[in-house]
C-alpha positions in Angstrom: 14.9 31.6 -15.3 11.6 29.8 -15.7 8.5 30.5 -13.6 5.4 28.4 -12.8 2.2 28.9 -10.9 0.6 26.0 -9.1 -2.6 26.5 -7.2 -5.4 24.6 -5.5 -8.7 25.9 -6.7 -11.4 23.9 -4.9 -13.8 26.8 -5.2 -14.4 26.0 -8.8 -17.4 26.1 -9.7 -18.8 27.2 -6.3 -17.3 30.7 -6.3 -16.0 31.2 -9.8 -16.6 29.3 -13.1 -13.9 27.3 -14.7 -14.0 29.5 -17.7 -13.6 32.7 -15.7 -10.7 31.3 -13.6 -8.9 29.9 -16.6 -9.2 33.3 -18.3 -7.9 35.1 -15.2 -5.0 32.7 -14.8 -4.0 33.0 -18.5 -4.0 36.8 -18.1 -1.7 36.5 -15.2 0.6 34.1 -17.1 0.7 36.4 -20.1 1.5 39.5 -18.0 4.3 37.6 -16.2 5.8 36.4 -19.5 6.0 40.0 -20.7 7.1 41.5 -17.4 9.7 38.8 -16.6 10.8 38.2 -20.2 10.9 34.5 -19.4 8.9 31.3 -19.8 5.9 31.1 -17.5 3.5 28.2 -17.2 0.7 27.2 -14.8 -1.2 24.3 -13.4 -4.2 24.2 -11.1 -6.2 21.6 -9.3 -10.0 21.8 -8.8 -10.3 18.6 -6.7 -11.1 18.7 -3.0 -10.0 15.1 -2.7 -6.8 15.0 -0.5 -5.8 11.8 -2.3 -5.8 13.5 -5.7 -2.2 13.4 -6.9 -2.5 17.0 -8.1 -4.0 18.4 -4.9 -1.3 20.1 -2.8 0.5 18.9 -0.8 0.8 16.1 -3.4 3.4 16.9 -6.1 1.2 16.2 -9.1 1.0 19.9 -10.3 4.7 20.2 -10.1 5.1 17.1 -12.1 2.6 18.6 -14.7 4.7 21.8 -14.9 7.9 19.8 -15.6 6.0 17.8 -18.3 4.6 21.0 -19.8 8.1 22.5 -20.0 9.5 19.3 -21.4 6.9 19.3 -24.2 8.3 22.8 -25.1 11.8 21.3 -25.1 12.7 23.0 -21.8 14.4 20.6 -19.4 14.7 21.6 -15.7 16.5 19.8 -13.0 14.9 19.6 -9.5 18.1 21.0 -8.0 17.4 24.3 -9.9 13.8 24.5 -8.6 12.5 26.5 -5.7 8.8 26.8 -4.6 7.7 30.1 -3.2 4.5 30.0 -1.2 2.3 31.3 1.5 1.1 28.1 3.1 4.2 27.3 5.2 2.8 26.2 8.5 3.9 29.3 10.2 1.7 31.0 12.8 -1.1 32.8 10.9 -0.9 30.5 7.8 -4.0 28.5 6.9 -1.9 25.4 6.5 1.5 24.1 5.3 0.5 22.6 1.9 2.9 24.7 -0.1 5.9 23.7 2.0 4.8 20.1 2.0 4.3 20.1 -1.7 7.9 21.2 -2.2 9.1 18.6 0.3 7.1 15.9 -1.4 8.5 16.8 -4.8 12.1 17.1 -3.4 12.8 20.8 -4.1 13.6 23.8 -1.9 11.0 26.0 -0.4 10.8 29.7 0.6 8.0 31.3 2.5 6.8 34.4 0.7 7.2 36.7 3.7 10.8 35.5 4.2 11.4 36.1 0.5 9.9 39.6 0.5 11.8 40.6 3.7 15.2 40.0 2.2 
């Protein structure tokens, strides 16, 4: 298995510095690599522009992840990818950007609550 984190971070630098966020994300990635004993990569987007190709629900971050893995000689087929998220458009969700990102990239999607309840 291969794992990736993709996250919109429009609060940079308003709520957290880029340096602090990058350090926090790298710590999470390092922990997950050790815990999962598997490749883990991450991408984030600081833009608030809805037209930015990397801002979810646009698929740019997923494209970055595939490219990062390819640069490490790891090839992954979209049919083997699943996006797990909390922005599913369900009642109580802030939006559906995670679900739409998966749809726009052409991969399956699972809501985190559905995943955890199984």
